[in-house]
PyMOL CGO cylinders between C-alpha atoms (Angstrom):
from pymol import cmd
from pymol.cgo import CYLINDER

trace = [
    CYLINDER, 84.97, 140.52, 80.52, 87.78, 141.53, 82.93, 0.3, 1, 1, 1, 1, 1, 1,
    CYLINDER, 87.78, 141.53, 82.93, 87.59, 142.71, 86.34, 0.3, 1, 1, 1, 1, 1, 1,
    CYLINDER, 87.59, 142.71, 86.34, 88.42, 145.77, 87.55, 0.3, 1, 1, 1, 1, 1, 1,
    CYLINDER, 88.42, 145.77, 87.55, 90.14, 145.89, 90.67, 0.3, 1, 1, 1, 1, 1, 1,
    CYLINDER, 90.14, 145.89, 90.67, 92.15, 148.71, 93.17, 0.3, 1, 1, 1, 1, 1, 1,
    CYLINDER, 92.15, 148.71, 93.17, 94.62, 147.21, 94.81, 0.3, 1, 1, 1, 1, 1, 1,
    CYLINDER, 94.62, 147.21, 94.81, 97.26, 149.09, 96.47, 0.3, 1, 1, 1, 1, 1, 1,
    CYLINDER, 97.26, 149.09, 96.47, 101.62, 148.34, 95.77, 0.3, 1, 1, 1, 1, 1, 1,
    CYLINDER, 101.62, 148.34, 95.77, 104.52, 150.24, 97.22, 0.3, 1, 1, 1, 1, 1, 1,
    CYLINDER, 104.52, 150.24, 97.22, 102.02, 152.77, 98.56, 0.3, 1, 1, 1, 1, 1, 1,
    CYLINDER, 102.02, 152.77, 98.56, 100.56, 152.97, 95.15, 0.3, 1, 1, 1, 1, 1, 1,
    CYLINDER, 100.56, 152.97, 95.15, 97.39, 152.74, 93.87, 0.3, 1, 1, 1, 1, 1, 1,
    CYLINDER, 97.39, 152.74, 93.87, 96.39, 150.82, 90.48, 0.3, 1, 1, 1, 1, 1, 1,
    CYLINDER, 96.39, 150.82, 90.48, 93.71, 150.22, 88.92, 0.3, 1, 1, 1, 1, 1, 1,
    CYLINDER, 93.71, 150.22, 88.92, 94.28, 146.22, 87.51, 0.3, 1, 1, 1, 1, 1, 1,
    CYLINDER, 94.28, 146.22, 87.51, 91.86, 144.98, 84.91, 0.3, 1, 1, 1, 1, 1, 1,
    CYLINDER, 91.86, 144.98, 84.91, 92.04, 140.97, 85.16, 0.3, 1, 1, 1, 1, 1, 1,
    CYLINDER, 92.04, 140.97, 85.16, 90.33, 137.99, 84.19, 0.3, 1, 1, 1, 1, 1, 1,
    CYLINDER, 90.33, 137.99, 84.19, 90.81, 136.52, 87.44, 0.3, 1, 1, 1, 1, 1, 1,
    CYLINDER, 90.81, 136.52, 87.44, 88.87, 137.09, 90.21, 0.3, 1, 1, 1, 1, 1, 1,
    CYLINDER, 88.87, 137.09, 90.21, 88.91, 139.67, 92.64, 0.3, 1, 1, 1, 1, 1, 1,
    CYLINDER, 88.91, 139.67, 92.64, 90.49, 137.62, 95.61, 0.3, 1, 1, 1, 1, 1, 1,
    CYLINDER, 90.49, 137.62, 95.61, 93.07, 136.12, 93.58, 0.3, 1, 1, 1, 1, 1, 1,
    CYLINDER, 93.07, 136.12, 93.58, 94.18, 139.17, 91.80, 0.3, 1, 1, 1, 1, 1, 1,
    CYLINDER, 94.18, 139.17, 91.80, 94.15, 141.18, 95.26, 0.3, 1, 1, 1, 1, 1, 1,
    CYLINDER, 94.15, 141.18, 95.26, 96.78, 137.73, 96.19, 0.3, 1, 1, 1, 1, 1, 1,
    CYLINDER, 96.78, 137.73, 96.19, 98.75, 138.71, 93.93, 0.3, 1, 1, 1, 1, 1, 1,
    CYLINDER, 98.75, 138.71, 93.93, 99.51, 142.68, 94.70, 0.3, 1, 1, 1, 1, 1, 1,
    CYLINDER, 99.51, 142.68, 94.70, 100.23, 141.61, 98.07, 0.3, 1, 1, 1, 1, 1, 1,
    CYLINDER, 100.23, 141.61, 98.07, 102.53, 139.52, 97.10, 0.3, 1, 1, 1, 1, 1, 1,
    CYLINDER, 102.53, 139.52, 97.10, 104.41, 141.48, 94.88, 0.3, 1, 1, 1, 1, 1, 1,
    CYLINDER, 104.41, 141.48, 94.88, 103.90, 144.48, 97.91, 0.3, 1, 1, 1, 1, 1, 1,
    CYLINDER, 103.90, 144.48, 97.91, 105.37, 142.31, 100.25, 0.3, 1, 1, 1, 1, 1, 1,
    CYLINDER, 105.37, 142.31, 100.25, 108.51, 141.11, 98.03, 0.3, 1, 1, 1, 1, 1, 1,
    CYLINDER, 108.51, 141.11, 98.03, 108.88, 145.37, 96.93, 0.3, 1, 1, 1, 1, 1, 1,
    CYLINDER, 108.88, 145.37, 96.93, 108.73, 145.46, 100.82, 0.3, 1, 1, 1, 1, 1, 1,
    CYLINDER, 108.73, 145.46, 100.82, 111.47, 143.08, 101.24, 0.3, 1, 1, 1, 1, 1, 1,
    CYLINDER, 111.47, 143.08, 101.24, 113.70, 144.39, 98.67, 0.3, 1, 1, 1, 1, 1, 1,
    CYLINDER, 113.70, 144.39, 98.67, 113.77, 148.28, 100.40, 0.3, 1, 1, 1, 1, 1, 1,
    CYLINDER, 113.77, 148.28, 100.40, 114.56, 146.77, 103.96, 0.3, 1, 1, 1, 1, 1, 1,
    CYLINDER, 114.56, 146.77, 103.96, 117.29, 144.80, 102.18, 0.3, 1, 1, 1, 1, 1, 1,
    CYLINDER, 117.29, 144.80, 102.18, 118.84, 147.52, 100.50, 0.3, 1, 1, 1, 1, 1, 1,
    CYLINDER, 118.84, 147.52, 100.50, 118.62, 151.27, 100.26, 0.3, 1, 1, 1, 1, 1, 1,
    CYLINDER, 118.62, 151.27, 100.26, 116.91, 151.22, 96.80, 0.3, 1, 1, 1, 1, 1, 1,
    CYLINDER, 116.91, 151.22, 96.80, 114.31, 153.38, 95.43, 0.3, 1, 1, 1, 1, 1, 1,
    CYLINDER, 114.31, 153.38, 95.43, 110.73, 152.22, 94.79, 0.3, 1, 1, 1, 1, 1, 1,
    CYLINDER, 110.73, 152.22, 94.79, 111.85, 152.12, 91.45, 0.3, 1, 1, 1, 1, 1, 1,
    CYLINDER, 111.85, 152.12, 91.45, 114.95, 149.65, 92.51, 0.3, 1, 1, 1, 1, 1, 1,
    CYLINDER, 114.95, 149.65, 92.51, 113.02, 147.51, 94.58, 0.3, 1, 1, 1, 1, 1, 1,
    CYLINDER, 113.02, 147.51, 94.58, 110.60, 146.79, 92.12, 0.3, 1, 1, 1, 1, 1, 1,
    CYLINDER, 110.60, 146.79, 92.12, 113.15, 145.44, 89.83, 0.3, 1, 1, 1, 1, 1, 1,
    CYLINDER, 113.15, 145.44, 89.83, 114.54, 143.45, 92.57, 0.3, 1, 1, 1, 1, 1, 1,
    CYLINDER, 114.54, 143.45, 92.57, 111.47, 142.20, 93.97, 0.3, 1, 1, 1, 1, 1, 1,
    CYLINDER, 111.47, 142.20, 93.97, 110.23, 141.81, 90.20, 0.3, 1, 1, 1, 1, 1, 1,
    CYLINDER, 110.23, 141.81, 90.20, 113.64, 139.50, 89.70, 0.3, 1, 1, 1, 1, 1, 1,
    CYLINDER, 113.64, 139.50, 89.70, 113.02, 137.31, 92.71, 0.3, 1, 1, 1, 1, 1, 1,
    CYLINDER, 113.02, 137.31, 92.71, 109.70, 136.95, 91.73, 0.3, 1, 1, 1, 1, 1, 1,
    CYLINDER, 109.70, 136.95, 91.73, 110.80, 135.52, 88.48, 0.3, 1, 1, 1, 1, 1, 1,
    CYLINDER, 110.80, 135.52, 88.48, 113.25, 133.34, 89.91, 0.3, 1, 1, 1, 1, 1, 1,
    CYLINDER, 113.25, 133.34, 89.91, 110.51, 132.20, 92.55, 0.3, 1, 1, 1, 1, 1, 1,
    CYLINDER, 110.51, 132.20, 92.55, 108.59, 131.02, 89.18, 0.3, 1, 1, 1, 1, 1, 1,
    CYLINDER, 108.59, 131.02, 89.18, 111.81, 129.82, 87.25, 0.3, 1, 1, 1, 1, 1, 1,
    CYLINDER, 111.81, 129.82, 87.25, 112.22, 127.12, 90.34, 0.3, 1, 1, 1, 1, 1, 1,
    CYLINDER, 112.22, 127.12, 90.34, 108.78, 126.32, 90.39, 0.3, 1, 1, 1, 1, 1, 1,
    CYLINDER, 108.78, 126.32, 90.39, 108.48, 125.23, 86.56, 0.3, 1, 1, 1, 1, 1, 1,
    CYLINDER, 108.48, 125.23, 86.56, 111.55, 123.38, 86.53, 0.3, 1, 1, 1, 1, 1, 1,
    CYLINDER, 111.55, 123.38, 86.53, 110.36, 121.56, 89.48, 0.3, 1, 1, 1, 1, 1, 1,
    CYLINDER, 110.36, 121.56, 89.48, 106.98, 121.00, 87.30, 0.3, 1, 1, 1, 1, 1, 1,
    CYLINDER, 106.98, 121.00, 87.30, 109.12, 119.94, 84.44, 0.3, 1, 1, 1, 1, 1, 1,
    CYLINDER, 109.12, 119.94, 84.44, 110.93, 117.39, 86.48, 0.3, 1, 1, 1, 1, 1, 1,
    CYLINDER, 110.93, 117.39, 86.48, 107.88, 116.04, 88.38, 0.3, 1, 1, 1, 1, 1, 1,
    CYLINDER, 107.88, 116.04, 88.38, 105.69, 115.62, 84.41, 0.3, 1, 1, 1, 1, 1, 1,
    CYLINDER, 105.69, 115.62, 84.41, 108.96, 114.03, 83.98, 0.3, 1, 1, 1, 1, 1, 1,
    CYLINDER, 108.96, 114.03, 83.98, 108.73, 111.29, 86.89, 0.3, 1, 1, 1, 1, 1, 1,
    CYLINDER, 108.73, 111.29, 86.89, 104.74, 110.78, 85.87, 0.3, 1, 1, 1, 1, 1, 1,
    CYLINDER, 104.74, 110.78, 85.87, 105.86, 110.07, 82.62, 0.3, 1, 1, 1, 1, 1, 1,
    CYLINDER, 105.86, 110.07, 82.62, 108.95, 107.75, 83.40, 0.3, 1, 1, 1, 1, 1, 1,
    CYLINDER, 108.95, 107.75, 83.40, 106.56, 106.24, 86.05, 0.3, 1, 1, 1, 1, 1, 1,
    CYLINDER, 106.56, 106.24, 86.05, 103.48, 105.33, 83.80, 0.3, 1, 1, 1, 1, 1, 1,
    CYLINDER, 103.48, 105.33, 83.80, 106.31, 103.85, 81.42, 0.3, 1, 1, 1, 1, 1, 1,
    CYLINDER, 106.31, 103.85, 81.42, 107.49, 101.24, 83.77, 0.3, 1, 1, 1, 1, 1, 1,
    CYLINDER, 107.49, 101.24, 83.77, 103.61, 100.13, 84.75, 0.3, 1, 1, 1, 1, 1, 1,
    CYLINDER, 103.61, 100.13, 84.75, 102.85, 100.15, 81.21, 0.3, 1, 1, 1, 1, 1, 1,
    CYLINDER, 102.85, 100.15, 81.21, 106.22, 97.42, 81.13, 0.3, 1, 1, 1, 1, 1, 1,
    CYLINDER, 106.22, 97.42, 81.13, 105.31, 95.98, 84.19, 0.3, 1, 1, 1, 1, 1, 1,
    CYLINDER, 105.31, 95.98, 84.19, 101.49, 95.12, 83.12, 0.3, 1, 1, 1, 1, 1, 1,
    CYLINDER, 101.49, 95.12, 83.12, 102.58, 93.82, 79.90, 0.3, 1, 1, 1, 1, 1, 1,
    CYLINDER, 102.58, 93.82, 79.90, 105.22, 91.29, 81.85, 0.3, 1, 1, 1, 1, 1, 1,
    CYLINDER, 105.22, 91.29, 81.85, 102.47, 90.45, 84.16, 0.3, 1, 1, 1, 1, 1, 1,
    CYLINDER, 102.47, 90.45, 84.16, 100.12, 89.47, 81.00, 0.3, 1, 1, 1, 1, 1, 1,
    CYLINDER, 100.12, 89.47, 81.00, 102.92, 87.57, 79.28, 0.3, 1, 1, 1, 1, 1, 1,
    CYLINDER, 102.92, 87.57, 79.28, 103.49, 85.57, 82.60, 0.3, 1, 1, 1, 1, 1, 1,
    CYLINDER, 103.49, 85.57, 82.60, 100.12, 84.67, 83.22, 0.3, 1, 1, 1, 1, 1, 1,
    CYLINDER, 100.12, 84.67, 83.22, 99.60, 83.57, 79.32, 0.3, 1, 1, 1, 1, 1, 1,
    CYLINDER, 99.60, 83.57, 79.32, 102.87, 81.58, 79.96, 0.3, 1, 1, 1, 1, 1, 1,
    CYLINDER, 102.87, 81.58, 79.96, 100.93, 79.77, 83.23, 0.3, 1, 1, 1, 1, 1, 1,
    CYLINDER, 100.93, 79.77, 83.23, 98.00, 78.96, 81.79, 0.3, 1, 1, 1, 1, 1, 1,
    CYLINDER, 98.00, 78.96, 81.79, 100.06, 77.65, 78.45, 0.3, 1, 1, 1, 1, 1, 1,
    CYLINDER, 100.06, 77.65, 78.45, 102.39, 75.77, 80.99, 0.3, 1, 1, 1, 1, 1, 1,
    CYLINDER, 102.39, 75.77, 80.99, 99.14, 74.65, 82.73, 0.3, 1, 1, 1, 1, 1, 1,
    CYLINDER, 99.14, 74.65, 82.73, 97.77, 73.23, 79.28, 0.3, 1, 1, 1, 1, 1, 1,
    CYLINDER, 97.77, 73.23, 79.28, 101.35, 71.34, 78.38, 0.3, 1, 1, 1, 1, 1, 1,
    CYLINDER, 101.35, 71.34, 78.38, 101.47, 69.40, 81.57, 0.3, 1, 1, 1, 1, 1, 1,
    CYLINDER, 101.47, 69.40, 81.57, 97.68, 68.76, 81.94, 0.3, 1, 1, 1, 1, 1, 1,
    CYLINDER, 97.68, 68.76, 81.94, 97.96, 67.21, 78.06, 0.3, 1, 1, 1, 1, 1, 1,
    CYLINDER, 97.96, 67.21, 78.06, 100.85, 65.21, 79.35, 0.3, 1, 1, 1, 1, 1, 1,
    CYLINDER, 100.85, 65.21, 79.35, 99.69, 64.08, 82.85, 0.3, 1, 1, 1, 1, 1, 1,
    CYLINDER, 99.69, 64.08, 82.85, 95.68, 63.92, 81.48, 0.3, 1, 1, 1, 1, 1, 1,
    CYLINDER, 95.68, 63.92, 81.48, 94.41, 65.76, 84.75, 0.3, 1, 1, 1, 1, 1, 1,
    CYLINDER, 94.41, 65.76, 84.75, 92.50, 68.50, 85.14, 0.3, 1, 1, 1, 1, 1, 1,
    CYLINDER, 92.50, 68.50, 85.14, 94.16, 71.65, 87.99, 0.3, 1, 1, 1, 1, 1, 1,
    CYLINDER, 94.16, 71.65, 87.99, 91.83, 73.07, 90.19, 0.3, 1, 1, 1, 1, 1, 1,
    CYLINDER, 91.83, 73.07, 90.19, 91.56, 76.90, 90.66, 0.3, 1, 1, 1, 1, 1, 1,
    CYLINDER, 91.56, 76.90, 90.66, 93.60, 78.60, 93.98, 0.3, 1, 1, 1, 1, 1, 1,
    CYLINDER, 93.60, 78.60, 93.98, 89.95, 78.58, 95.66, 0.3, 1, 1, 1, 1, 1, 1,
    CYLINDER, 89.95, 78.58, 95.66, 88.31, 75.21, 94.33, 0.3, 1, 1, 1, 1, 1, 1,
    CYLINDER, 88.31, 75.21, 94.33, 90.51, 73.88, 97.13, 0.3, 1, 1, 1, 1, 1, 1,
    CYLINDER, 90.51, 73.88, 97.13, 89.61, 75.76, 99.56, 0.3, 1, 1, 1, 1, 1, 1,
    CYLINDER, 89.61, 75.76, 99.56, 85.93, 75.82, 98.85, 0.3, 1, 1, 1, 1, 1, 1,
    CYLINDER, 85.93, 75.82, 98.85, 85.86, 72.25, 99.28, 0.3, 1, 1, 1, 1, 1, 1,
    CYLINDER, 85.86, 72.25, 99.28, 87.68, 72.20, 102.85, 0.3, 1, 1, 1, 1, 1, 1,
    CYLINDER, 87.68, 72.20, 102.85, 84.76, 74.01, 103.42, 0.3, 1, 1, 1, 1, 1, 1,
    CYLINDER, 84.76, 74.01, 103.42, 82.33, 71.83, 101.79, 0.3, 1, 1, 1, 1, 1, 1,
    CYLINDER, 82.33, 71.83, 101.79, 83.92, 68.63, 104.20, 0.3, 1, 1, 1, 1, 1, 1,
    CYLINDER, 83.92, 68.63, 104.20, 84.24, 70.67, 107.33, 0.3, 1, 1, 1, 1, 1, 1,
    CYLINDER, 84.24, 70.67, 107.33, 80.04, 71.74, 107.16, 0.3, 1, 1, 1, 1, 1, 1,
    CYLINDER, 80.04, 71.74, 107.16, 79.45, 68.15, 105.93, 0.3, 1, 1, 1, 1, 1, 1,
    CYLINDER, 79.45, 68.15, 105.93, 81.54, 66.80, 109.19, 0.3, 1, 1, 1, 1, 1, 1,
    CYLINDER, 81.54, 66.80, 109.19, 79.53, 69.68, 111.16, 0.3, 1, 1, 1, 1, 1, 1,
    CYLINDER, 79.53, 69.68, 111.16, 75.95, 68.09, 110.00, 0.3, 1, 1, 1, 1, 1, 1,
    CYLINDER, 75.95, 68.09, 110.00, 76.75, 64.38, 110.51, 0.3, 1, 1, 1, 1, 1, 1,
    CYLINDER, 76.75, 64.38, 110.51, 77.55, 65.85, 113.85, 0.3, 1, 1, 1, 1, 1, 1,
    CYLINDER, 77.55, 65.85, 113.85, 74.49, 66.06, 116.04, 0.3, 1, 1, 1, 1, 1, 1,
    CYLINDER, 74.49, 66.06, 116.04, 74.35, 69.05, 118.49, 0.3, 1, 1, 1, 1, 1, 1,
    CYLINDER, 74.35, 69.05, 118.49, 74.94, 69.32, 122.27, 0.3, 1, 1, 1, 1, 1, 1,
    CYLINDER, 74.94, 69.32, 122.27, 71.03, 70.20, 122.64, 0.3, 1, 1, 1, 1, 1, 1,
    CYLINDER, 71.03, 70.20, 122.64, 70.28, 67.14, 120.59, 0.3, 1, 1, 1, 1, 1, 1,
    CYLINDER, 70.28, 67.14, 120.59, 72.51, 64.82, 122.06, 0.3, 1, 1, 1, 1, 1, 1,
    CYLINDER, 72.51, 64.82, 122.06, 70.80, 65.83, 125.63, 0.3, 1, 1, 1, 1, 1, 1,
    CYLINDER, 70.80, 65.83, 125.63, 67.46, 65.06, 123.76, 0.3, 1, 1, 1, 1, 1, 1,
    CYLINDER, 67.46, 65.06, 123.76, 68.23, 61.75, 122.47, 0.3, 1, 1, 1, 1, 1, 1,
    CYLINDER, 68.23, 61.75, 122.47, 69.75, 60.86, 125.89, 0.3, 1, 1, 1, 1, 1, 1,
    CYLINDER, 69.75, 60.86, 125.89, 66.58, 61.84, 127.67, 0.3, 1, 1, 1, 1, 1, 1,
    CYLINDER, 66.58, 61.84, 127.67, 64.43, 59.72, 125.39, 0.3, 1, 1, 1, 1, 1, 1,
    CYLINDER, 64.43, 59.72, 125.39, 66.30, 56.62, 126.14, 0.3, 1, 1, 1, 1, 1, 1,
    CYLINDER, 66.30, 56.62, 126.14, 66.11, 57.28, 129.96, 0.3, 1, 1, 1, 1, 1, 1,
    CYLINDER, 66.11, 57.28, 129.96, 62.37, 57.55, 129.78, 0.3, 1, 1, 1, 1, 1, 1,
    CYLINDER, 62.37, 57.55, 129.78, 62.06, 54.41, 127.82, 0.3, 1, 1, 1, 1, 1, 1,
    CYLINDER, 62.06, 54.41, 127.82, 63.82, 52.39, 130.46, 0.3, 1, 1, 1, 1, 1, 1,
    CYLINDER, 63.82, 52.39, 130.46, 61.93, 53.69, 132.84, 0.3, 1, 1, 1, 1, 1, 1,
]
cmd.load_cgo(trace, "trace")
């Protein structure tokens, strides 16, 4: 149900039936009033001519904004197409890489480790070395025990 909103534009009171909320409708009326005032300040136009000039200025702004929106939408579509092409190329390269690994594995007779496996093996070796080396505290305890046995 439309809202009845009372606004003042160019010194005249108007009741507007609007689907939008009151705050938005008042903002639009204020903008129209402002554009009419600007037109009257620049020229000594009658209120009607000032309203026509304001309407032209607002139509110009709206037309430019619509063009910009169309341009931006076109860019978005273009970028989406580029992303799709890049994804398809990436998937093709992943498949090609897998095929080449399989071919090489068949020729050489070896199994390839995933890129994370060598890192995991290195970490395991480091952990094993750490376990093999006694801690500084346990070394001191061993030395004390040896000294006590000697005495």
